[in-house]
C-alpha positions, 0 to 999 in steps of 0.5 A: 831240718837237720841233716846228718852224714850216717844215721844208726838205727839202735844204740846198743854198745856196737851202734854206740862204738859205730857212731864214735869211729864215724864221728871221730872221722869227721861224720855227722852221725845220729843214733836212735834208741828206742828205750831211755837207756842206752847199750841195748843188750850189753846192760844185762851183763856185767862184763863184755869180752868182745871189744877190740884193743884196736877199737879202745885204742882208736877211741883212747878209752880206759875201762876197768878189766877183771884179771881174776882167774879164768874157768871154763865149764862143760856140764855132762850127763854122767856128773863128770863134768869138764873144767878148764883153767885158762891162763892167757891166749892159750895156756889152758889147764885140765882141772877135771875131765873123762876125756882121754890123754890123747883127747886132750893133747889134740884139745890144746894141739888145736888151740894152739893152731888156732891161736897161730892161725889167728894171730896171723889174720891179727895182723892185718885185720883192722886194716883197709883192704888193698884195692886189687885193680887200683894199681898204686903202690901202696896197695901192691905193698900191702897185698904183698906184705899180707901174702908174705905173712901168711907164707911166714906161717912155713909151708905145712901151716899155710896149707893147713890155714887154707885148707881149713879156713872154709870149713865147719867147725864140726869136721875139723873136731871130729878129725881131732877129738873123739869127746863130745863135751871138748867138741862142744867147748871150741864149737860153742866159741865158733857159732856164739853171737852168730847164726850159725851151727857146727856145721855151718861153712865158715864157722871156723873163720868165724871162731878165728875172728873172734880169737884175734878180737879177743887175744884169746880162743875162749872169752876171757876178757872181762871189761866192766860194762858200765865203765865201756858204756858211759865212755862210749856216750860220753864221746858221742855226747862230746861229738 
């Protein structure tokens, strides 16, 4: 009977990535999948958005990416729908909306605020957490470096980050925006793919995590699903 260091139940895209990373670190991995085709729910979409650039670099994967314009739509009962054009991490253009000018300005300010916080978290998000009680110089330096990066936000932004990071997204939106459609656009990004609701504690942290991974608050990255799945499957087979 063969022995394995790790057994992964489910050959979806997350399971395959985990198997690739572990195998590159010298672990003997077994992936168990009930279906004939690997990929899980990813097989039902043409493009994937939540693929970290750090993962692509670590696995040395180059995959096809759709670089077409990105549009975000939110429907309204009165047919005054909201349409945004997204270019880059925080360049948001209103093509159509019934929101007031003040709400549009507040919306842009929130996008920029979350982008600032996400970039700060991204700088150490993929690093191994320091062992606080180890006493080693490397752990102490890493902890100091993390604190310094947060401190560099400035007193006002640092306090704001510490204030909102444990909050729910609904409270922060209600403090800044009146238009429910604009609230819904950001709330959706904070809870999608989770069991959280807009009023769940920590939903802002989930938003920042997604934003740090995608380099954008909205899921505008479009990686070809088949290209990605074939790449990680081939890596697994080679290992």
